[in-house]
C-alpha positions as CSV (number, residue, x, y, z in Angstrom):
1,M,0.0,0.0,0.0
2,T,1.4,3.4,-1.0
3,T,0.3,6.9,0.2
4,I,0.4,9.7,-2.4
5,V,-0.3,13.4,-1.7
6,N,-2.6,15.1,-4.2
7,P,-1.3,18.6,-4.8
8,D,-4.7,19.9,-6.0
9,K,-6.8,18.7,-3.1
10,G,-4.0,18.7,-0.6
11,S,-5.2,15.5,0.9
12,P,-3.4,12.2,0.9
13,T,-4.6,9.5,-1.5
14,V,-4.2,5.9,-0.7
15,H,-3.1,3.8,-3.6
16,Q,-3.5,0.0,-3.4
17,D,-0.5,-1.8,-5.0
18,T,-1.1,-4.7,-7.2
19,P,0.0,-7.9,-5.4
20,G,3.6,-8.8,-6.5
21,E,4.1,-5.6,-8.5
22,A,6.8,-4.0,-6.4
23,P,8.7,-7.3,-5.6
24,R,8.7,-8.1,-9.3
25,K,10.3,-4.7,-10.2
26,Q,12.9,-5.2,-7.5
27,R,13.7,-8.7,-8.4
28,R,14.1,-8.1,-12.1
29,P,17.8,-6.9,-12.1
30,G,18.8,-9.8,-9.8
31,R,16.9,-12.2,-12.0
32,I,18.6,-11.0,-15.1
33,R,22.0,-11.4,-13.3
34,R,21.1,-14.9,-12.3
35,I,20.1,-15.8,-15.8
36,G,23.1,-14.3,-17.4
37,L,25.7,-15.6,-14.9
38,P,25.7,-19.2,-16.3
39,Y,26.3,-17.9,-19.8
40,L,29.1,-15.6,-18.6
41,L,30.8,-18.5,-16.8
42,L,30.4,-20.7,-19.9
43,F,31.8,-18.1,-22.3
44,P,35.5,-18.8,-21.8
45,A,35.0,-22.6,-22.3
46,V,32.9,-21.9,-25.4
47,L,35.5,-19.5,-26.8
48,L,38.3,-22.0,-26.2
49,E,36.2,-24.7,-27.8
50,L,35.7,-22.5,-30.9
51,L,39.4,-21.8,-31.1
52,V,40.8,-25.3,-30.5
53,H,38.2,-27.5,-32.2
54,L,35.6,-25.7,-34.3
55,V,37.9,-23.3,-36.2
56,P,40.3,-26.2,-37.3
57,I,37.3,-28.3,-38.3
58,G,36.0,-25.4,-40.4
59,F,39.4,-25.1,-42.1
60,G,39.4,-28.9,-42.6
61,F,36.0,-28.7,-44.4
62,V,37.3,-26.0,-46.7
63,M,40.5,-27.9,-47.5
64,A,38.5,-31.0,-48.4
65,F,37.1,-29.2,-51.4
66,K,40.4,-27.9,-52.6
67,E,43.3,-29.4,-54.6
68,L,45.7,-28.7,-51.8
69,T,49.1,-30.2,-52.5
70,Q,52.7,-29.3,-51.6
71,F,52.6,-26.6,-54.3
72,Y,50.1,-24.5,-52.4
73,L,51.5,-24.8,-48.9
74,R,52.8,-21.2,-48.9
75,D,49.3,-19.9,-49.7
76,W,46.8,-22.7,-49.3
77,S,43.9,-20.4,-50.0
78,A,45.1,-20.1,-53.6
79,A,44.6,-23.8,-54.2
80,P,41.9,-24.4,-56.9
81,W,38.5,-25.8,-56.0
82,R,37.9,-29.5,-56.8
83,G,34.3,-29.8,-55.5
84,L,33.5,-33.4,-54.5
85,E,36.5,-34.9,-56.3
86,N,38.5,-35.6,-53.2
87,F,35.5,-37.4,-51.7
88,R,35.0,-39.4,-54.8
89,I,38.6,-40.5,-54.7
90,A,38.3,-41.5,-51.1
91,V,35.2,-43.6,-51.5
92,D,36.2,-45.2,-54.8
93,F,36.9,-48.7,-53.3
94,D,38.0,-50.2,-56.6
95,A,40.9,-47.7,-56.9
96,P,44.0,-48.1,-54.7
97,V,43.3,-45.1,-52.5
98,G,39.7,-46.1,-51.7
99,K,40.7,-49.8,-51.3
100,A,43.4,-48.9,-48.8
101,L,41.0,-46.6,-46.9
102,L,38.4,-49.3,-46.7
103,H,40.9,-51.8,-45.4
104,S,42.0,-49.4,-42.7
105,F,38.4,-48.8,-41.8
106,W,37.7,-52.5,-41.2
107,V,40.9,-52.9,-39.2
108,T,39.9,-50.0,-37.0
109,C,36.4,-51.4,-36.5
110,L,37.8,-54.8,-35.4
111,F,40.4,-53.2,-33.2
112,T,37.9,-50.8,-31.6
113,V,35.4,-53.6,-30.8
114,L,38.1,-55.8,-29.2
115,A,39.8,-52.9,-27.3
116,V,36.5,-51.4,-26.0
117,G,35.2,-54.8,-25.0
118,L,38.3,-55.9,-23.1
119,C,38.7,-52.5,-21.4
120,W,35.1,-52.6,-20.2
121,L,35.3,-56.2,-19.1
122,L,38.5,-55.7,-17.2
123,G,37.3,-52.5,-15.6
124,V,34.0,-54.0,-14.5
125,A,35.6,-57.1,-13.1
126,A,38.3,-55.2,-11.2
127,S,35.9,-52.6,-9.8
128,I,33.5,-55.3,-8.5
129,F,36.4,-57.2,-7.0
130,M,37.6,-54.0,-5.2
131,Q,34.2,-53.4,-3.5
132,E,35.0,-55.8,-0.6
133,A,37.5,-54.6,2.0
134,F,40.7,-56.6,2.2
135,A,44.3,-56.1,3.1
136,G,46.1,-54.2,0.4
137,R,43.0,-52.9,-1.4
138,G,44.3,-49.3,-1.4
139,F,47.6,-50.4,-2.9
140,L,45.9,-52.3,-5.7
141,R,43.7,-49.4,-6.5
142,T,46.7,-47.2,-6.9
143,L,48.5,-49.8,-8.9
144,F,45.6,-50.3,-11.3
145,L,45.5,-46.5,-12.0
146,V,49.2,-46.2,-12.9
147,P,48.7,-46.9,-16.7
148,Y,46.1,-44.2,-16.8
149,A,48.3,-41.7,-14.9
150,L,51.4,-42.3,-17.0
151,P,52.1,-40.0,-20.0
152,V,51.1,-41.7,-23.2
153,Y,54.4,-41.2,-25.0
154,A,56.5,-42.5,-22.2
155,A,54.3,-45.6,-21.7
156,V,54.1,-46.5,-25.3
157,I,57.8,-46.0,-25.9
158,T,58.5,-48.4,-23.0
159,W,56.2,-50.9,-24.6
160,A,58.0,-50.5,-27.9
161,F,61.3,-51.4,-26.2
162,M,59.7,-54.4,-24.5
163,F,58.4,-55.7,-27.8
164,Q,61.8,-55.6,-29.6
165,R,62.6,-58.9,-31.2
166,D,66.2,-59.4,-30.2
167,N,66.5,-57.8,-26.8
168,G,62.9,-57.1,-25.7
169,L,61.5,-58.3,-22.4
170,V,58.5,-60.0,-24.0
171,N,60.6,-62.3,-26.2
172,H,62.9,-62.9,-23.3
173,V,60.1,-64.1,-21.1
174,L,58.1,-66.0,-23.7
175,H,61.1,-67.7,-25.5
176,D,64.0,-67.8,-23.1
177,Q,62.3,-68.2,-19.8
178,L,59.0,-70.1,-20.6
179,G,59.9,-71.6,-23.9
180,L,56.4,-70.9,-25.4
181,T,57.7,-69.9,-28.8
182,D,60.0,-71.8,-31.2
183,G,61.8,-68.6,-32.3
184,L,61.9,-64.9,-31.6
185,P,58.7,-63.5,-33.1
186,F,58.4,-60.1,-34.6
187,W,55.9,-58.0,-32.6
188,L,56.1,-54.6,-34.3
189,I,55.8,-55.8,-37.9
190,G,53.6,-58.3,-39.7
191,D,50.4,-59.8,-38.4
192,N,51.5,-59.7,-34.8
193,A,51.5,-55.9,-34.9
194,F,47.7,-56.0,-34.5
195,F,47.9,-57.9,-31.2
196,T,50.7,-55.8,-30.0
197,L,48.6,-52.6,-30.6
198,L,45.6,-54.3,-28.9
199,V,47.6,-55.2,-25.8
200,V,49.1,-51.7,-25.4
201,S,45.7,-50.0,-26.0
202,V,43.9,-52.2,-23.5
203,W,46.7,-51.8,-20.9
204,K,46.4,-48.1,-21.3
205,G,42.6,-47.8,-21.5
206,W,41.1,-50.2,-19.0
207,P,42.0,-48.2,-15.8
208,F,39.7,-45.5,-17.0
209,A,36.8,-48.0,-17.2
210,F,37.9,-49.2,-13.8
211,L,37.7,-45.7,-12.3
212,I,34.3,-44.9,-13.8
213,V,32.7,-48.2,-12.9
214,M,34.1,-48.1,-9.4
215,A,32.6,-44.6,-8.9
216,G,29.3,-45.9,-10.2
217,L,29.2,-48.8,-7.8
218,Q,29.3,-46.4,-4.9
219,N,25.7,-45.3,-5.7
220,I,24.2,-48.8,-5.4
221,P,22.7,-49.3,-2.0
222,K,24.2,-52.1,0.1
223,D,20.7,-53.1,1.2
224,L,20.0,-54.6,-2.3
225,Y,22.8,-57.0,-2.0
226,E,21.9,-57.9,1.6
227,A,18.3,-58.6,0.6
228,A,19.4,-60.6,-2.4
229,A,21.7,-62.7,-0.2
230,L,18.9,-63.4,2.2
231,D,16.8,-64.6,-0.7
232,G,19.5,-67.0,-1.7
233,A,21.0,-65.2,-4.6
234,G,24.7,-66.0,-5.3
235,M,27.4,-63.7,-6.4
236,W,26.7,-64.1,-10.2
237,Q,23.0,-63.6,-9.7
238,Q,23.7,-60.4,-7.7
239,I,26.0,-59.1,-10.5
240,R,23.5,-60.0,-13.2
241,R,20.3,-58.8,-11.4
242,I,21.6,-55.8,-9.4
243,T,25.1,-54.6,-10.4
244,L,24.8,-54.6,-14.2
245,P,21.3,-53.1,-14.3
246,S,22.2,-50.4,-11.8
247,L,25.4,-49.6,-13.8
248,R,23.5,-49.2,-17.1
249,P,23.6,-45.4,-17.3
250,V,27.3,-45.4,-16.4
251,N,28.1,-48.1,-18.9
252,Q,26.2,-46.3,-21.7
253,V,28.4,-43.2,-21.3
254,L,31.6,-45.2,-20.7
255,V,31.2,-47.3,-23.8
256,L,30.6,-44.3,-26.0
257,V,33.6,-42.4,-24.6
258,L,35.9,-45.5,-25.0
259,F,34.6,-46.0,-28.6
260,L,35.4,-42.4,-29.6
261,W,38.8,-42.5,-27.9
262,T,39.8,-45.8,-29.4
263,F,38.5,-45.2,-32.9
264,N,40.3,-41.9,-33.1
265,D,43.5,-43.0,-31.3
266,F,46.6,-41.7,-33.1
267,N,49.2,-41.4,-30.4
268,T,49.5,-45.1,-29.6
269,P,50.0,-46.6,-33.1
270,F,52.2,-43.6,-34.2
271,V,54.6,-43.9,-31.3
272,L,54.5,-47.7,-31.3
273,F,55.2,-48.2,-35.1
274,G,56.3,-44.9,-36.4
275,K,55.1,-43.1,-39.5
276,A,54.5,-46.3,-41.5
277,A,52.2,-48.6,-39.5
278,P,52.0,-52.3,-40.6
279,E,49.1,-53.3,-42.7
280,S,47.6,-55.4,-40.0
281,A,47.6,-52.4,-37.6
282,D,46.8,-49.7,-40.0
283,L,44.3,-47.7,-38.0
284,I,42.4,-45.0,-39.9
285,S,43.8,-42.1,-37.9
286,V,47.4,-43.1,-38.9
287,H,46.2,-43.9,-42.5
288,I,44.8,-40.4,-42.9
289,Y,48.0,-38.9,-41.6
290,Q,50.0,-41.0,-44.1
291,S,47.6,-40.0,-46.9
292,S,48.1,-36.4,-46.1
293,F,51.8,-36.0,-45.2
294,A,53.4,-38.9,-47.0
295,T,51.8,-38.1,-50.4
296,W,51.5,-34.3,-49.7
297,N,47.8,-34.5,-50.8
298,F,46.2,-32.6,-48.1
299,G,42.9,-32.2,-49.9
300,T,42.3,-35.9,-50.1
301,G,43.4,-36.4,-46.5
302,A,41.0,-33.6,-45.4
303,A,38.2,-35.3,-47.2
304,M,39.0,-38.6,-45.4
305,S,38.9,-36.7,-42.1
306,V,35.5,-35.2,-42.9
307,L,34.2,-38.6,-43.8
308,L,35.5,-40.0,-40.5
309,L,33.9,-37.1,-38.6
310,L,30.5,-37.8,-40.3
311,F,30.8,-41.5,-39.5
312,L,31.5,-40.9,-35.8
313,L,28.7,-38.3,-35.6
314,L,26.3,-40.8,-37.2
315,V,27.3,-43.7,-34.9
316,T,27.1,-41.4,-31.9
317,A,23.6,-40.2,-32.8
318,I,22.3,-43.8,-33.4
319,Y,23.9,-44.9,-30.2
320,L,22.4,-42.1,-28.1
321,G,19.0,-42.6,-29.7
322,F,19.1,-46.3,-29.0
323,T,20.2,-45.9,-25.4
324,S,17.7,-43.1,-24.7
325,R,14.9,-45.3,-26.1
326,G,16.0,-48.1,-23.9
327,R,15.9,-45.9,-20.8
328,K,12.4,-44.7,-21.6
329,G,11.3,-48.3,-22.2
330,S,12.7,-49.4,-18.9
331,R,11.0,-46.5,-17.1
332,G,7.7,-47.3,-18.8
């Protein structure tokens, strides 16, 4: 209620305020500040994302439509336009370039399925094993996280020395100590290179799965396991009926992250094998690098990168749509 003095009549006039009018006028600046604060806090991250990721992606899209070779490195914007020719060369699977890209794609798919599956399996098994208290559990948890904490280059270079044929630790143990091999096998060339890459990638990636699943297990109430034990459920039944269903949201995100990391992995094969990866371990990330910098045909390499990006976006969209539909179905 507000009192207003009328200058003509000289008598005060009582004005009844509309309910909520004054509070609304007073709260509006604070409300605007509250609404704008999240965007202000996100602005540095969005700006950094634009500079680090989106701007190079934009340049990559432009390069994919140009005839960019070593002759235009000084001024790549002067390279002539080729339209969709670079993409046609990349997907022509009857020609040598397209055939090699298709082979690299299937090798990467097989490698990703095996690496992600083994990382997830080891991570889940180790995290479930670590839930019960026992002597030395803290030490084992720290030990399991060492591969994840080590720098990638230092760890992979160490593995490369261990897989050397003549003086490597792997051949020394398998051949000299255990006698499991007839001779000294080559691990960094030939068909064995695929298994070498798989071992190193799983060793490097499974601690991340272990860490994420172990954090997810903390949210499962202990009462569920106690009730299941009273009903006569064994360990495997508890894992199947309680643990895995409760970890479904965590596993959905974990599998997607592991898939994207593994499919795009460049550091591990590049450090392990060098610039020329063996045919059996020719991952698509290294193949695109070789197609760009070995032949100096950056336009075709950029087109391959764009196709890889579109493939990963498509797989991610299908996966997220499938998993979200599964969550809605389980709630219903």
